[in-house]
C-alpha positions as CSV (number, residue, x, y, z in Angstrom):
1,M,12.1,-48.2,6.2
2,L,9.7,-45.9,4.5
3,D,11.1,-42.9,2.7
4,K,10.0,-39.6,4.0
5,D,7.4,-39.2,1.1
6,Q,5.8,-42.4,2.1
7,L,5.4,-41.5,5.8
8,P,1.8,-40.4,6.7
9,P,1.4,-36.6,7.2
10,T,1.8,-35.1,10.7
11,A,-0.9,-33.3,12.5
12,A,0.9,-29.9,11.7
13,E,1.0,-30.8,8.1
14,I,-2.7,-31.7,7.9
15,D,-3.6,-28.4,9.7
16,A,-1.4,-26.4,7.2
17,A,-2.9,-28.2,4.3
18,R,-6.4,-27.6,5.5
19,A,-5.6,-23.9,6.1
20,R,-4.3,-23.5,2.6
21,M,-7.3,-25.2,1.3
22,E,-9.8,-23.1,3.3
23,E,-8.2,-19.8,2.7
24,G,-7.4,-20.2,-0.8
25,S,-9.6,-19.1,-3.9
26,G,-10.4,-22.7,-4.7
27,S,-11.9,-23.8,-1.3
28,R,-14.1,-26.8,-1.4
29,S,-17.7,-26.5,-0.8
30,G,-18.4,-27.0,2.8
31,F,-14.8,-25.8,3.8
32,E,-15.2,-22.2,2.8
33,P,-14.8,-20.1,5.8
34,V,-18.0,-18.2,6.7
35,P,-17.3,-15.1,8.9
36,L,-19.2,-14.9,12.2
37,T,-19.9,-11.2,13.0
38,P,-19.7,-9.8,15.4
39,V,-16.9,-11.8,16.7
40,P,-18.5,-14.0,19.5
41,E,-17.0,-14.0,23.2
42,R,-16.0,-17.7,22.7
43,A,-13.5,-16.8,19.8
44,A,-9.8,-17.6,20.5
45,D,-7.3,-14.8,21.0
46,P,-6.5,-13.5,17.4
47,R,-2.8,-12.9,18.3
48,E,-2.4,-16.7,18.6
49,Y,-3.4,-17.3,15.0
50,R,-0.5,-18.6,12.9
51,H,0.0,-18.0,9.2
52,H,0.1,-21.2,7.2
53,K,3.3,-20.1,5.3
54,R,5.2,-18.3,8.0
55,R,4.1,-20.6,10.9
56,T,4.3,-17.6,13.2
57,P,1.6,-15.4,15.0
58,P,1.0,-11.9,13.5
59,D,3.2,-9.1,14.6
60,Q,0.2,-6.8,15.1
61,V,-3.6,-7.2,15.0
62,F,-5.8,-4.3,14.7
63,A,-9.6,-4.6,15.9
64,Y,-12.3,-3.2,13.8
65,I,-15.2,-2.2,16.2
66,H,-18.7,-1.3,15.2
67,A,-20.6,1.8,16.5
68,D,-22.3,-0.4,19.1
69,G,-19.1,-1.5,20.6
70,R,-19.0,-5.1,19.2
71,T,-15.8,-6.2,17.4
72,V,-16.6,-7.3,13.6
73,G,-13.1,-8.6,12.8
74,Y,-9.4,-7.9,12.8
75,V,-6.5,-7.1,10.6
76,A,-3.5,-9.2,11.0
77,R,0.0,-7.8,9.9
78,W,3.2,-9.7,9.4
79,E,6.3,-7.5,8.7
80,R,9.0,-8.1,6.2
81,T,11.9,-10.4,7.4
82,E,15.0,-11.6,5.7
83,A,13.2,-14.9,4.9
84,Y,10.0,-13.3,3.9
85,P,10.7,-10.0,2.1
86,D,7.0,-9.2,1.6
87,K,4.8,-8.0,4.4
88,I,1.5,-9.6,4.8
89,V,-1.7,-7.6,5.8
90,R,-5.0,-9.4,5.7
91,P,-8.5,-9.4,7.3
92,L,-8.8,-12.0,10.0
93,S,-12.4,-13.3,10.9
94,W,-13.8,-15.7,13.3
95,C,-15.3,-18.2,10.9
96,R,-17.4,-21.3,10.7
97,V,-15.5,-23.9,8.7
98,A,-17.4,-27.2,8.3
99,N,-18.6,-28.1,11.8
100,K,-15.8,-26.0,13.5
101,E,-15.0,-22.5,14.3
102,R,-11.5,-21.0,13.9
103,W,-9.6,-17.8,12.8
104,A,-9.2,-17.6,8.9
105,L,-7.7,-15.0,6.7
106,K,-11.1,-13.9,5.4
107,G,-12.8,-10.5,5.2
108,W,-16.2,-9.9,6.8
109,P,-19.3,-8.4,4.9
110,A,-19.3,-4.7,3.9
111,P,-20.1,-2.1,4.9
112,F,-17.1,-2.0,7.0
113,P,-16.7,0.4,10.0
114,L,-13.7,2.7,10.1
115,Y,-10.7,1.6,12.0
116,R,-10.7,3.3,15.5
117,L,-14.4,4.3,15.0
118,P,-15.1,4.3,18.8
119,E,-12.4,7.0,19.3
120,L,-14.0,9.2,16.4
121,L,-17.5,8.9,18.0
122,G,-16.1,9.6,21.4
123,H,-14.6,13.0,20.2
124,P,-17.6,14.6,18.3
125,D,-16.0,18.0,18.1
126,A,-12.6,16.9,16.9
127,A,-11.3,17.0,13.4
128,I,-10.8,13.8,11.7
129,L,-7.6,12.7,10.2
130,V,-7.8,9.9,7.6
131,V,-4.7,7.8,6.8
132,E,-4.1,4.7,4.8
133,G,-3.3,1.8,7.0
134,E,-3.9,0.8,10.7
135,K,-0.2,0.9,11.7
136,K,-0.1,4.6,10.4
137,A,-3.3,5.4,12.2
138,S,-1.7,4.3,15.4
139,A,1.3,6.4,14.8
140,A,-0.6,9.5,13.8
141,Q,-2.7,9.4,16.8
142,T,0.5,9.6,18.9
143,L,1.4,12.8,16.8
144,F,-2.0,14.4,16.7
145,P,-3.7,13.4,20.0
146,D,-6.3,16.3,19.5
147,L,-7.6,14.7,16.3
148,A,-9.6,11.5,15.7
149,V,-7.4,9.4,13.5
150,V,-9.0,6.7,11.4
151,S,-8.3,4.4,8.4
152,P,-10.6,2.7,6.0
153,L,-10.2,-1.2,5.6
154,G,-8.2,-2.2,2.6
155,G,-7.2,1.5,1.7
156,A,-8.0,2.8,-1.5
157,S,-9.2,-0.5,-3.2
158,R,-12.0,-0.9,-0.7
159,A,-12.7,2.6,0.5
160,H,-16.0,2.6,-1.2
161,Q,-17.1,-0.3,0.9
162,T,-16.5,1.7,4.2
163,D,-19.4,3.3,6.1
164,W,-18.4,7.1,5.8
165,S,-21.7,8.4,7.2
166,V,-20.0,9.2,10.5
167,V,-17.9,12.1,8.9
168,A,-21.1,14.1,8.1
169,G,-20.8,17.6,9.5
170,R,-17.2,17.1,10.4
171,R,-13.8,18.7,9.3
172,V,-11.8,15.9,7.5
173,I,-8.2,16.0,6.9
174,I,-6.5,13.5,4.6
175,S,-2.9,12.5,5.0
176,P,-1.6,10.7,1.9
177,D,1.8,8.9,1.7
178,H,4.6,10.4,-0.3
179,D,3.9,8.4,-3.5
180,G,1.6,8.7,-6.4
181,A,-0.5,5.8,-5.4
182,S,-1.5,7.6,-2.2
183,S,-3.0,10.4,-4.3
184,D,-5.5,7.7,-5.5
185,F,-6.3,7.1,-2.0
186,A,-6.8,10.8,-1.3
187,L,-9.0,11.3,-4.3
188,K,-11.3,8.5,-3.3
189,V,-11.6,9.4,0.3
190,C,-12.2,13.0,-0.6
191,R,-15.1,11.9,-2.9
192,L,-16.6,9.6,-0.4
193,C,-16.4,12.1,2.5
194,R,-18.0,14.9,0.3
195,E,-20.8,12.5,-0.6
196,A,-21.3,11.6,3.2
197,G,-21.7,15.4,4.0
198,A,-18.4,16.3,5.4
199,A,-18.3,20.1,6.4
200,E,-14.7,20.6,5.1
201,I,-12.0,18.4,3.4
202,L,-8.3,19.3,3.5
203,I,-5.1,17.6,2.6
204,L,-2.2,17.4,4.9
205,P,0.7,17.0,2.2
206,P,3.6,14.8,3.2
207,E,6.1,17.6,3.1
208,A,4.4,19.3,6.2
209,L,6.3,16.9,8.4
210,G,8.4,14.8,5.8
211,K,10.8,17.6,4.9
212,Y,12.1,17.9,8.5
213,V,13.6,15.5,10.9
214,I,14.1,16.0,14.7
215,K,17.6,16.1,16.0
216,D,18.7,17.0,19.4
217,D,15.1,18.0,20.1
218,Q,15.2,20.5,17.3
219,R,13.4,20.5,13.9
220,I,15.9,20.6,11.0
221,Q,15.5,20.3,7.4
222,R,16.0,16.9,6.0
223,E,19.1,16.3,3.8
224,G,17.9,15.3,0.4
225,E,14.5,14.4,-0.9
226,I,11.6,13.0,1.2
227,P,11.9,9.2,0.8
228,Q,9.4,7.5,-1.6
229,G,6.6,6.0,0.3
230,W,7.3,8.2,3.5
231,D,4.2,8.5,5.9
232,L,3.4,9.6,9.4
233,D,4.8,6.3,10.8
234,D,8.0,7.3,9.4
235,A,7.8,10.6,11.0
236,V,7.7,9.0,14.3
237,A,11.0,7.1,13.2
238,D,12.3,10.5,12.2
239,G,11.9,11.7,15.8
240,W,8.7,13.6,15.6
241,T,6.6,13.4,18.8
242,A,3.3,15.2,19.8
243,A,5.3,17.9,21.5
244,H,7.2,18.7,18.3
245,V,3.9,18.8,16.3
246,E,2.4,21.2,18.8
247,A,5.5,23.4,18.8
248,H,5.3,23.6,15.1
249,R,1.5,23.3,14.6
250,A,1.0,26.7,13.0
251,D,3.6,25.9,10.3
252,I,1.9,22.5,9.8
253,D,-1.5,24.0,9.7
254,D,-0.4,26.5,7.1
255,T,0.4,23.6,4.6
256,L,-3.3,22.3,4.8
257,R,-5.1,22.9,1.5
258,P,-8.5,22.0,0.1
259,F,-8.5,19.0,-2.2
260,D,-9.2,20.4,-5.7
261,M,-11.0,17.6,-7.5
262,D,-10.6,18.7,-11.1
263,Q,-7.0,19.9,-10.9
264,D,-5.7,17.0,-8.8
265,V,-7.3,14.4,-11.1
266,K,-5.6,16.1,-14.1
267,L,-2.3,15.9,-12.4
268,L,-2.6,12.3,-11.4
269,A,-3.6,10.8,-14.7
270,N,-0.8,8.8,-16.4
271,E,1.7,9.4,-13.5
272,F,4.4,6.7,-12.8
273,M,5.5,5.7,-9.5
274,P,7.7,3.0,-7.9
275,K,6.6,0.9,-5.0
276,H,8.2,-2.2,-3.2
277,D,6.5,-4.7,-5.5
278,G,7.2,-2.8,-8.9
279,L,6.2,0.2,-11.0
280,Y,2.7,1.4,-11.2
281,R,0.8,3.9,-13.4
282,T,-2.1,6.0,-12.5
283,V,-5.1,5.8,-15.0
284,K,-8.3,7.7,-15.3
285,D,-11.5,5.8,-16.3
286,E,-14.5,7.3,-18.2
287,K,-16.0,8.5,-14.9
288,G,-13.0,10.5,-14.1
289,D,-12.0,8.1,-11.3
290,I,-8.2,7.6,-10.8
291,S,-6.8,4.2,-10.1
292,T,-3.4,2.5,-10.1
293,V,-2.2,-0.3,-12.6
294,W,0.8,-2.4,-11.8
295,T,3.1,-2.2,-14.9
296,C,6.2,-4.3,-14.0
297,S,8.2,-5.8,-11.3
298,P,10.8,-3.9,-9.2
299,L,13.3,-2.1,-11.6
300,D,15.9,0.3,-10.3
301,I,18.1,2.8,-12.2
302,V,21.6,2.4,-11.0
303,A,23.7,4.7,-13.2
304,L,24.3,6.2,-16.6
305,V,27.0,4.4,-18.6
306,R,29.1,4.9,-21.6
307,G,31.8,3.4,-23.5
308,S,35.5,4.2,-23.1
309,D,35.4,6.1,-26.4
310,G,32.6,8.3,-25.1
311,K,29.9,6.6,-27.3
312,D,27.4,3.8,-26.7
313,H,25.5,5.7,-23.9
314,G,23.1,3.7,-21.9
315,T,21.5,3.1,-18.5
316,L,22.3,0.4,-15.9
317,L,19.3,-1.2,-14.6
318,R,18.8,-3.5,-11.6
319,I,16.0,-6.1,-11.9
320,T,14.6,-8.1,-9.1
321,D,13.4,-11.6,-10.6
322,P,10.6,-13.7,-9.0
323,D,13.0,-15.4,-6.7
324,Y,14.1,-12.1,-5.3
325,R,17.5,-12.3,-7.0
326,K,18.9,-9.0,-8.4
327,H,20.3,-8.8,-12.0
328,E,22.1,-5.9,-13.6
329,V,21.4,-5.2,-17.2
330,V,22.7,-2.3,-19.5
331,V,20.0,-0.9,-21.7
332,Q,21.6,1.0,-24.7
333,S,20.0,4.4,-25.3
334,S,19.5,3.4,-29.0
335,S,17.3,0.5,-28.0
336,L,14.7,2.9,-26.6
337,A,14.1,4.6,-29.9
338,G,11.9,1.9,-31.3
339,D,8.9,0.1,-29.9
340,G,10.9,-1.3,-27.1
341,S,10.5,-5.0,-28.0
342,E,14.2,-5.7,-28.1
343,I,15.0,-4.5,-24.7
344,L,11.8,-5.9,-23.2
345,R,12.8,-9.4,-24.4
346,T,16.2,-8.8,-22.7
347,L,14.6,-7.7,-19.5
348,R,12.1,-10.6,-19.5
349,D,15.1,-12.9,-19.8
350,H,16.6,-11.5,-16.7
351,G,13.3,-12.0,-14.7
352,L,11.4,-8.8,-15.3
353,R,7.7,-9.4,-15.1
354,Y,5.1,-6.9,-16.7
355,D,1.5,-6.6,-17.2
356,A,0.7,-6.9,-21.1
357,S,-3.1,-7.5,-20.5
358,N,-4.3,-4.1,-19.4
359,R,-6.3,-2.5,-22.1
360,K,-5.4,1.0,-21.3
361,D,-1.6,0.0,-21.5
362,R,-2.2,-1.6,-24.8
363,E,-4.0,1.5,-26.3
364,A,-1.3,3.9,-24.9
365,A,1.6,1.7,-26.1
366,D,0.3,0.6,-29.4
367,G,0.6,-3.2,-28.7
368,A,1.0,-5.5,-25.9
369,E,4.8,-5.9,-26.3
370,S,5.4,-2.2,-26.0
371,C,3.3,-1.6,-22.7
372,G,6.0,-2.7,-20.3
373,I,8.7,-0.4,-22.0
374,T,6.3,2.6,-22.2
375,G,6.1,2.5,-18.3
376,I,9.9,2.1,-18.1
377,R,10.4,5.0,-20.3
378,S,8.1,7.1,-18.3
379,A,9.7,6.2,-15.1
380,G,12.9,8.1,-16.2
381,I,15.2,5.5,-17.8
382,A,15.1,7.5,-21.1
383,A,16.4,10.6,-19.3
384,P,17.9,9.6,-15.8
385,T,19.4,12.4,-13.7
386,G,22.8,12.7,-12.3
387,P,26.3,12.8,-13.9
388,P,27.4,10.0,-16.2
389,E,29.5,7.2,-14.8
390,A,32.2,5.4,-16.7
């Protein structure tokens, strides 16, 4: 009897291997998916596409539609699960692969239309609300039905490949998430809308809705800080509806402010912020553009610690390794006084990953070995808040 490894592959295994080959960066010549735009009528239902790792259809698909009404492609979204802690959000195109046609996780050629472009064009007198992400756009439209809510494909990283000409002469409101990375998004969208001839550009700050929750149909102030990464989709989860927005619209509109290009660029440079996949730092290039640089893998500050004799102060950190296992490590305060190489070696031994290749980090930290600990210090580990714990 043949061992399992000696058995011929099943049809499903062959299809999965082919999908990995076609959609990977090293696709063989002739098997590289070629997007067919617009999506032809003969295309299969995109909701039936199955991811080659998860083996499940997407939780949501979002259509990108051109001004002429034809669909150019979709964005497929798989949410986080217990088995798969990372969400997946990828462009999905109907492609020609060799002599066949099928869906593939492949982007279509730029320039891209805005998500929900037909709704924008159908309401020429409405102000435009720009958010980062298709799921947020759908939520924001339920909260602000009088606005034309849109989102660029790929967020900040690909906003420059979107056709923004449709905002000419219009009032544009940008709604960033409650994190530093979204300020990068706001900055880029502001610049692109200004170049496209927008009549007015305003920022809707997260605190306009985020500092409140709806309880018993009443707006009450949130207990504690606005959660990191909060967005308008979370506002719906907090109980906000279009009726509540309308009831408090005057207060919300009072929070709108013009985007100050010079001041906001200055505030954003060298800012650190945590995200689900690690710690990021904002950097400003020679042109004054702001971008975010991944610094290290997830790192949480748990508590301040000290010895029983009141000495040996330090910080208890929780590290998430590449296998998503969590490790707790005590960083002695004295170890942060030098170049950080000692503690960085300890953190790496526990699974911390960091980027030592970025030139800006090397310059700022005076050496590749120090760049990771520079971001860690700036994230607050050298001076965490809260009372010491034994």
